[in-house]
C-alpha positions as CSV (number, residue, x, y, z in Angstrom):
1,M,0.0,0.0,0.0
2,L,1.3,3.4,-0.9
3,E,0.3,6.6,0.9
4,L,1.4,9.5,-1.2
5,E,1.0,13.0,0.2
6,N,0.4,16.0,-2.0
7,A,3.9,17.2,-2.9
8,A,2.5,20.7,-3.6
9,S,1.3,21.1,0.0
10,E,3.7,22.8,2.4
11,D,2.3,20.5,5.2
12,A,3.0,17.3,3.3
13,T,5.7,15.1,5.0
14,I,6.4,11.4,5.0
15,W,5.2,11.5,8.7
16,S,1.8,12.9,7.7
17,A,1.6,10.0,5.3
18,F,2.5,7.6,8.1
19,Q,-0.2,9.2,10.3
20,Q,-2.7,8.8,7.5
21,L,-1.9,5.1,7.3
22,A,-2.3,4.8,11.0
23,T,-5.7,6.5,10.7
24,Y,-6.7,4.0,8.0
25,Q,-5.5,1.1,10.1
26,A,-7.7,2.3,13.1
27,E,-10.8,3.1,11.0
28,I,-10.7,0.5,8.3
29,P,-8.6,-2.5,9.5
30,A,-9.9,-4.8,6.8
31,L,-8.1,-2.7,4.3
32,F,-4.8,-4.0,5.6
33,A,-5.7,-7.7,5.7
34,N,-3.4,-8.7,2.9
35,K,-0.9,-5.8,2.8
36,A,2.7,-7.0,2.8
37,V,4.5,-3.6,2.4
38,L,3.6,-0.1,3.4
39,I,5.2,2.8,1.6
40,I,4.9,6.4,2.7
41,S,6.0,9.4,0.6
42,D,5.6,13.1,0.3
43,G,6.3,12.9,-3.4
44,V,10.1,13.0,-3.1
45,E,11.2,11.4,0.1
46,A,9.9,7.8,0.7
47,R,10.2,5.1,3.4
48,V,9.2,1.5,3.4
49,G,7.7,-0.4,6.4
50,S,5.3,-3.1,7.4
51,L,2.1,-3.6,9.1
52,G,2.5,-3.0,12.9
53,A,5.8,-1.1,12.5
54,G,6.3,2.1,14.3
55,R,7.7,5.1,12.5
56,E,11.3,4.3,13.6
57,W,11.1,1.1,11.5
58,F,10.1,2.9,8.3
59,K,13.4,3.1,6.4
60,P,14.5,4.4,3.0
61,W,15.0,1.8,0.2
62,R,18.5,2.4,-1.0
63,T,19.0,0.4,-4.2
64,V,17.6,0.3,-7.7
65,S,19.7,-2.5,-9.1
66,G,19.6,-4.7,-6.0
67,E,23.4,-4.7,-5.9
68,A,24.7,-1.1,-5.4
69,L,23.4,1.9,-3.6
70,A,21.3,4.2,-5.7
71,D,22.7,7.5,-6.9
72,A,22.3,10.0,-4.1
73,H,20.7,12.5,-6.5
74,L,17.7,10.2,-7.2
75,P,14.6,11.1,-5.3
76,A,13.8,8.4,-2.7
77,L,10.4,7.8,-4.2
78,Q,12.0,7.0,-7.6
79,V,14.4,4.5,-5.9
80,V,11.4,2.7,-4.2
81,I,9.4,2.6,-7.5
82,E,12.3,1.4,-9.6
83,G,14.0,-0.7,-7.0
84,L,11.6,-2.3,-4.6
85,L,8.6,-2.4,-6.9
86,A,10.4,-4.1,-9.7
87,P,8.2,-7.1,-10.2
88,R,10.6,-10.0,-9.4
89,R,12.1,-8.1,-6.5
90,F,8.7,-7.2,-5.1
91,L,7.5,-10.8,-5.3
92,D,10.7,-11.9,-3.5
93,L,9.9,-9.4,-0.7
94,V,6.3,-10.4,-0.4
95,R,7.2,-14.1,-0.1
96,T,9.7,-13.2,2.6
97,V,7.2,-11.1,4.5
98,R,4.4,-13.7,4.2
99,A,6.8,-16.4,5.5
100,N,7.5,-14.4,8.6
101,V,4.0,-13.0,9.6
102,T,3.2,-13.5,13.2
103,I,-0.1,-12.8,14.9
104,D,0.1,-11.6,18.5
105,W,-3.3,-12.5,19.9
106,T,-2.4,-10.9,23.3
107,L,-2.5,-7.6,21.5
108,R,-6.1,-8.2,20.3
109,G,-5.1,-9.8,17.1
110,N,-2.6,-7.2,15.9
111,V,-0.6,-8.5,13.0
112,R,3.1,-7.9,13.0
113,C,4.9,-8.3,9.7
114,P,8.7,-8.0,9.7
115,I,10.2,-6.7,6.4
116,A,13.6,-7.2,5.0
117,R,15.6,-4.2,4.1
118,A,17.3,-3.9,0.8
119,G,20.6,-5.4,2.1
120,Q,18.8,-8.2,3.9
121,L,16.8,-9.5,1.0
122,Q,18.5,-11.6,-1.7
123,L,17.5,-9.3,-4.5
124,A,16.4,-10.5,-8.0
125,S,17.7,-8.5,-10.9
């Protein structure tokens, strides 16, 4: 799921996107039943996280090729789109997340989905 704030708005930040996802999770939990990856962006900066992750766990995706760090001049959203969302790489990530999903019933059924960072996932090219 991608929450993209209006880049033209002075108030748009990745953290307002994060807060919007938190609002959706509280108000429409069924919307997140099968979401493996959450992406927040203000149109330029972007971070990747998972269901149940706090904002400290939303991290930049740093590679397009899967092998080297992306050029520092590329917008973070472009790196996420071209790197993480490349079909084979994204499917590898979804498989990894789905294999590691845990449900903590002591927290009223909250689902926690760990997500591999770019360097932790064997990336397909």
